[in-house]
C-alpha positions in Angstrom: 0.0 0.0 -0.1 1.3 3.4 -1.0 0.8 5.7 2.0 2.0 8.8 0.0 -1.3 8.7 -1.5 -2.6 10.4 1.7 -0.9 13.5 0.4 -3.5 13.6 -2.2 -6.2 14.3 0.2 -5.0 17.6 1.4 -8.4 19.0 2.7 -8.9 16.0 4.8 -5.3 15.8 6.0 -5.5 19.6 7.2 -8.7 19.0 8.9 -7.5 16.0 10.7 -4.5 18.1 11.9 -6.9 20.8 13.1 -9.0 18.2 14.9 -5.9 16.8 16.7 -4.7 20.5 17.7 -8.0 21.4 19.1 -8.5 18.1 21.0 -5.0 18.5 22.6 -5.5 22.2 23.4 -8.8 21.2 25.1 -6.9 18.5 27.1 -3.9 20.7 28.0 -5.3 24.1 29.0 -7.3 24.6 32.1 -9.5 27.3 33.6 -10.5 30.4 31.9 -7.6 30.2 29.3 -9.1 26.9 28.0 -12.2 28.3 26.3 -10.2 31.4 25.0 -7.5 29.5 23.4 -9.6 26.6 21.9 -11.9 29.1 20.5 -8.9 31.0 18.9 -7.6 27.7 17.4 -11.0 27.0 16.0 -11.4 30.4 14.3 -7.7 30.1 12.8 -8.2 26.5 11.8 -11.5 26.7 10.0 -10.4 30.0 8.3 -7.1 28.3 7.0 -9.1 25.1 6.2 -11.6 27.2 4.2 -8.5 28.7 2.1 -7.2 25.0 1.7 -10.4 23.6 0.3 -10.8 26.6 -2.3 -7.3 26.2 -3.6 -7.0 22.4 -3.4 -6.4 20.7 -6.8 -8.6 17.8 -8.0 -7.1 14.6 -6.7 -7.6 10.8 -6.6 -6.3 8.2 -4.2 -6.3 4.5 -3.5 -7.4 3.3 -6.9 -10.6 5.4 -6.9 -11.8 5.0 -3.4 -11.2 8.8 -3.0 -12.2 11.2 -5.7 -12.1 14.9 -5.2 -13.2 17.1 -8.1 -12.9 20.8 -8.3 -16.6 21.2 -7.6 -16.2 18.9 -4.5 -13.5 21.0 -3.1 -15.4 24.2 -3.7 -18.4 22.6 -1.9 -15.9 21.6 1.2 -14.9 25.1 1.3 -18.6 26.5 1.4 -19.5 24.1 4.2 -16.4 24.9 6.1 -17.1 28.7 5.7 -20.5 27.9 7.1 -19.0 26.0 9.9 -16.9 28.8 10.9 -20.1 31.0 11.2 -21.6 28.3 13.4 -18.6 28.3 15.7 -18.8 32.2 15.9 -22.4 32.4 16.6 -22.3 29.7 19.2 -19.9 31.7 21.4 -22.8 33.3 23.3 -24.2 30.0 24.2 -20.8 28.3 25.0 -19.8 30.9 27.6 -22.8 30.1 29.9 -22.0 28.2 33.0 -23.8 24.9 32.4 -22.1 24.5 28.9 -18.8 26.1 29.2 -17.1 22.8 30.4 -18.2 21.1 27.2 -17.0 23.7 24.7 -14.0 21.6 23.8 -16.2 18.6 23.1 -18.5 20.9 21.0 -15.4 22.0 18.8 -14.1 18.4 18.6 -17.4 16.9 17.5 -17.9 19.7 15.0 -14.6 18.8 13.2 -15.2 15.2 13.4 -18.6 15.5 11.8 -17.2 17.9 9.1 -14.5 15.4 8.3 -17.1 12.7 7.7 -19.0 15.1 5.3 -15.6 15.5 3.5 -15.1 11.7 3.1 -18.7 11.3 2.0 -18.5 13.9 -0.7 -15.1 12.7 -2.0 -16.0 9.0 -2.1 -15.6 6.9 -5.3 -16.8 3.7 -3.7 -20.0 3.0 -1.8 -18.1 1.6 1.1 -16.1 4.8 1.3 -19.4 6.8 1.2 -21.0 4.8 3.9 -18.1 5.2 6.3 -18.0 9.0 5.6 -21.7 9.1 6.2 -21.5 7.4 9.6 -18.4 9.4 10.4 -20.7 12.5 10.1 -23.8 11.0 11.7 -22.5 9.6 15.1 -20.7 12.8 16.2 -23.7 14.7 15.3 -26.0 12.6 17.6 -23.5 13.5 20.5 -23.8 17.3 19.5 -27.7 17.2 19.7 -27.3 15.6 23.1 -24.7 18.1 24.4 -27.3 19.7 26.8 -27.7 16.3 28.5 -29.6 17.7 31.6 -32.3 19.0 29.2 -35.0 16.5 28.6 -35.8 17.8 25.1 -32.3 17.5 24.1 -32.1 13.9 25.3 -35.4 13.1 23.3 -34.2 14.9 20.1 -30.8 12.9 20.2 -32.8 9.7 20.8 -35.0 10.3 17.8 -32.0 11.3 15.7 -30.0 8.1 16.7 -33.1 5.8 15.9 -33.8 7.3 12.6 -30.2 7.3 11.5 -29.7 3.8 12.4 -32.9 2.9 10.6 -32.0 4.9 7.5 -28.5 3.4 7.6 -29.9 -0.1 7.4 -32.2 0.8 4.7 -29.3 2.3 2.7 -27.0 -0.7 3.3 -29.9 -3.1 2.1 -30.0 -1.0 -1.2 -26.2 -1.0 -1.5 -26.4 -4.8 -1.2 -28.7 -5.1 -4.0 -26.4 -3.0 -6.3 -23.5 -5.1 -5.2 -25.5 -8.3 -6.2 -26.3 -6.7 -9.5 -23.1 -5.5 -10.6 -20.5 -7.3 -8.4 -18.6 -4.0 -7.5 -18.8 -1.1 -5.2 -16.9 1.4 -7.2 -19.0 4.1 -8.8 -17.5 3.9 -12.2 -17.8 0.1 -12.4 -21.4 0.0 -11.0 -22.3 2.5 -13.7 -20.9 0.6 -16.4 -22.5 -2.6 -15.4 -26.0 -1.0 -14.6 -29.2 -2.2 -16.3 -32.8 -1.4 -15.6 -33.4 -4.7 -13.7 -35.9 -5.1 -10.7 -32.9 -5.8 -8.4 -31.2 -2.5 -9.6 -34.5 -0.4 -9.2 -35.1 -1.7 -5.7 -31.4 -0.9 -4.9 -31.9 2.6 -6.3 -35.0 3.3 -4.3 -33.7 1.9 -0.8 -30.4 3.8 -1.3 -32.4 7.0 -2.1 -34.8 6.5 0.9 -31.7 6.0 3.2 -30.1 9.3 2.1 -33.5 10.9 2.2 -33.8 10.4 5.8 -30.3 12.5 6.2 -31.6 15.2 4.0 -35.0 15.4 5.6 -36.9 14.7 2.4 -40.6 13.8 2.7 -41.7 11.3 3.7 -38.6 10.7 5.6 -38.7 13.9 7.6 -40.6 12.9 11.0 -37.5 13.2 13.1 -36.6 16.7 12.0 -38.8 18.9 14.0 -38.2 17.4 17.4 -34.5 17.0 16.9 -34.2 20.6 15.8 -36.2 21.8 18.8 -34.3 19.6 21.4 -30.7 20.3 20.1 -28.8 23.5 21.1 -29.6 26.3 18.8 -26.0 26.3 17.2 -26.3 22.7 16.6 -29.8 23.1 15.0 -28.1 25.7 12.7 -25.4 23.2 11.7 -27.9 20.5 11.2 -30.0 22.6 9.0 -27.4 24.0 6.8 -23.9 22.2 6.8 -25.3 18.7 7.2 -28.1 19.2 4.8 -25.8 20.8 2.1 -23.3 18.0 2.2 -25.9 15.3 1.9 -27.7 16.9 -1.1 -24.4 17.4 -2.8 -23.5 13.8 -2.3 -26.8 12.5 -3.4 -26.7 14.5 -6.7 -23.2 13.5 -7.2 -24.0 9.7 -6.9 -27.1 10.0 -9.1 -24.9 11.6 -11.8 -21.8 9.0 -11.4 -23.8 5.8 -10.7 -27.5 6.0 -11.7 -27.2 7.9 -14.9 -28.1 4.8 -17.0 -31.4 4.5 -15.2 -32.2 8.2 -15.1 -35.7 7.8 -16.5 -36.6 5.8 -13.3 -35.2 7.9 -10.7 -36.5 11.1 -12.2 -40.0 10.3 -11.5 -39.0 9.6 -8.0 -37.5 12.8 -7.7 -40.5 14.7 -9.0 -42.8 12.9 -6.5 -40.4 13.7 -3.5 -39.7 17.1 -4.4 -43.4 18.3 -4.8 -44.2 16.6 -1.5 -41.2 17.9 0.3 -41.9 21.6 -0.6 -45.7 21.5 -0.3 -45.8 19.6 3.3 -42.8 21.5 4.5 -44.6 24.8 3.8 -47.9 23.8 5.1 -46.6 22.5 8.4 -44.4 25.6 8.8 -47.5 27.7 8.8 -48.9 25.9 11.9 -45.8 26.4 14.2 -45.6 28.8 17.1 -42.2 27.5 18.2 -39.3 29.1 16.2 -37.0 26.2 15.9 -39.7 23.9 14.8 -40.8 26.6 12.4 -37.2 26.6 11.0 -37.3 22.8 10.9 -40.3 22.7 8.6 -38.7 25.6 6.7 -35.4 23.5 6.3 -37.5 20.6 4.9 -39.0 22.8 2.2 -35.6 24.3 1.3 -34.3 20.8 0.9 -37.0 20.2 -1.8 -35.9 23.4 -3.6 -32.3 22.2 -3.4 -33.1 19.0 -4.8 -34.7 20.7 -8.0 -31.2 21.1 -9.1 -30.7 17.5 -9.3 -33.4 17.1 -12.0 -31.7 16.6 -15.3 -28.4 15.9 -13.7 -26.5 18.6 -15.6 -23.4 20.5 -14.9 -25.7 23.6 -14.3 -27.7 21.8 -11.8 -24.4 21.2 -9.8 -23.3 24.8 -9.8 -26.9 25.9 -9.0 -27.0 23.4 -6.1 -23.7 24.8 -4.7 -24.9 28.4 -5.0 -28.2 27.6 -3.4 -26.2 26.0 -0.5 -23.9 29.0 -0.4 -26.8 31.5 0.0 -28.8 29.3 2.3 -25.7 29.1 4.6 -25.7 32.9 5.1 -29.5 33.3 5.1 -30.3 30.6 7.5 -27.3 31.1 9.9 -28.3 34.9 10.2 -31.7 33.6 11.4 -30.3 31.0 13.8 -27.9 33.7 15.2 -30.7 36.1 16.2 -32.6 33.1 17.6 -29.5 32.0 19.7 -28.8 35.6 20.8 -32.5 36.1 21.9 -32.4 32.6 23.6 -29.4 33.3 25.5 -29.6 37.1 26.5 -33.1 37.8 26.2 -36.3 35.7 27.1 -34.6 32.3 27.3 -37.3 31.0 24.9 -37.7 30.3 21.3 -41.5 30.8 21.3 -42.5 32.9 18.3 -44.8 35.0 20.6 -41.6 36.4 22.3 -40.7 38.1 19.3 -43.8 40.3 19.4 -42.6 43.9 19.4 -39.1 43.0 19.0 -38.5 46.1 16.9 -39.4 48.4 19.8 -36.5 47.2 21.9 -33.9 45.7 19.5 -34.5 47.4 16.1 -31.1 46.2 14.6 -31.8 42.4 15.4 -35.3 42.8 13.9 -33.8 44.5 10.7 -31.2 41.9 10.2 -33.7 39.1 10.9 -36.1 40.6 8.4 -33.3 40.8 5.6 -32.6 37.1 6.3 -36.3 35.9 6.1 -36.9 38.0 2.9 -33.7 36.0 1.3 -35.0 32.7 2.3 -38.4 33.6 0.9 -36.7 34.5 -2.5 -37.7 38.2 -2.4 -35.5 40.4 -4.8 -32.9 41.9 -4.7 -31.5 39.6 -2.1 -29.4 36.5 -2.9 -32.2 33.9 -2.1 -34.2 35.1 -5.2 -31.2 34.4 -7.4 -30.5 30.9 -5.8 -34.1 30.0 -6.4 -34.0 31.2 -10.1 -30.9 29.0 -10.8 -32.3 26.0 -9.5 -35.7 26.6 -11.3 -33.6 27.1 -14.5 -31.5 23.8 -13.9 -35.0 21.8 -13.4 -36.6 23.4 -16.5 -33.6 22.4 -18.6 -34.7 19.0 -18.4 -37.4 19.9 -20.9 -40.3 17.5 -20.1 -43.7 18.5 -19.2 -43.3 16.9 -15.7 -40.1 19.0 -15.0 -42.1 22.0 -16.0 -44.9 21.1 -13.7 -42.7 20.5 -10.7 -41.1 23.9 -11.3 -44.7 25.5 -11.4 -45.4 23.8 -8.1 -42.3 25.1 -6.5 -43.0 28.6 -7.8 -46.6 28.4 -6.3 -45.2 27.2 -3.0 -42.6 30.3 -3.2 -45.7 32.5 -2.5 -46.8 30.3 0.5 -43.4 30.4 1.8 -43.5 34.2 1.7 -46.7 34.3 3.8 -45.2 32.2 6.6 -41.8 34.1 6.7 -43.8 37.3 7.0 -45.6 36.0 10.1 -42.3 36.5 11.9 -41.8 39.9 10.4 -45.3 40.8 11.4 -44.6 39.6 15.0 -41.5 41.9 15.2 -43.0 45.0 13.7 -46.8 45.0 13.9 -48.3 42.9 16.6 -48.7 45.0 19.8 -47.5 43.8 23.2 -47.3 45.3 26.6 -44.2 43.4 27.5 -41.6 43.0 24.6 -38.2 41.6 25.1 -35.9 43.8 27.1 -33.3 45.9 25.3 -30.0 43.9 25.4 -26.6 44.3 23.9 -25.2 41.5 21.5 -21.5 40.3 22.1 -18.8 40.8 19.6 -19.2 37.2 18.2 -22.8 37.6 17.6 -22.2 40.9 15.7 -19.4 39.3 13.7 -21.6 36.4 12.6 -24.5 38.6 11.7 -22.1 40.9 9.8 -20.8 38.0 7.8 -24.3 36.7 7.0 -25.8 40.1 6.1 -23.0 41.0 3.8 -23.4 37.6 2.0 -27.3 38.1 1.8 -26.7 41.3 0.0 -23.5 40.7 -2.0 -24.1 37.1 -3.2 -27.1 38.2 -5.2 -25.3 41.3 -6.7 -22.0 39.8 -7.6 -22.7 37.5 -10.6 -19.0 36.5 -10.5 -19.7 34.1 -7.7 -22.0 32.0 -9.7 -19.7 32.1 -12.7 -17.0 30.8 -10.7 -18.9 28.1 -9.4 -19.9 27.3 -12.9 -16.4 27.1 -14.1 -15.3 24.7 -11.2 -18.2 22.5 -12.1 -17.3 22.3 -15.7 -13.6 21.6 -14.8 
């Protein structure tokens, strides 16, 4: 075995180095210095890691087990930058006495699950893909249960573990069918030997179902609301953005790399799942009065929009998906940053009613929250409008009647999503209350996270060069 091939895995190697450094720092430092130094190391490590991912060259290692394209490295960079925002916004939660002692564990688990996502996206073999998926899922369950003395956190983690275990079993069952039909687990070899036999179709359905659990596609979404509500707000943000982005990119890549010979079968599966996901996510979001559950159903709907890019399996679809995830990172993390600071410094609750009259006491937070919600709803001129436009275009390129029908349903649902996002805006600006949240001052890290997200919401929709660059790396 040629161990020098590990040098082809530069993003994974540098992330592993950062993980070891943070782990040792958490082990060595004591007292007040511990949180300060580990936080600083996380900031530096994630910023350096983002640069490494965006500058890494395409590579292959271990006879095709590992395959990192230019698009894959760019996606790693987007997710790493999103993880940096998560770590920054989490500081106001991590300084609390009841969780301060586990800040090192939070950092270690975050880097561990990010490493699993790297391996999952860079896999060229179903075995490597499954190992990466489990590397990402197991630490995530620990992150959900980090507030172990909260009943909701333990309940959310239990539901996450149970559904993750079930979905992994379903996925392995599907992979075993594909192996039985083709005699190999390598993506290229599976594709070259793939024919539309009943065994292959069953394998495709089971594999898609297993990964659908990870993305929260309907009807595999039942764990999402309870897990999002029970997890710490920073972890909920990480689940809704980073984890979902990695899983959707991986699913689309495998559909293109492996299942392109049976595209006429999985396209109809995509049509049904996308329509159900967007519609049910929107309808259930309207009924929520708890903000984290509201964002859970919002993220289910957003997952349906992201998967629109997979229709047709084109290069434009890949770049549209990457751009959508990039915009979704800044918009969604802006909302979760406000939720986090209100929860930790304000009322200590995530009920939507506590946001009534927020503009009276905290106008800046209300304004930044409004910008983020407008972007998620797809209102111009914010970046969310352009991200939806590109995934609609990618889906419409397929050219069939059903593709146009799915795009039409998605457009109608955009109006519905605008309604329920405006419910929060209405609460902050219009609904009167005699006891609004008290005025409070946000800490530096919260201001930094909101600044990064707001700049992204405004600029990503204006700077066309960003989508052009994503298109260029996709073609490469």
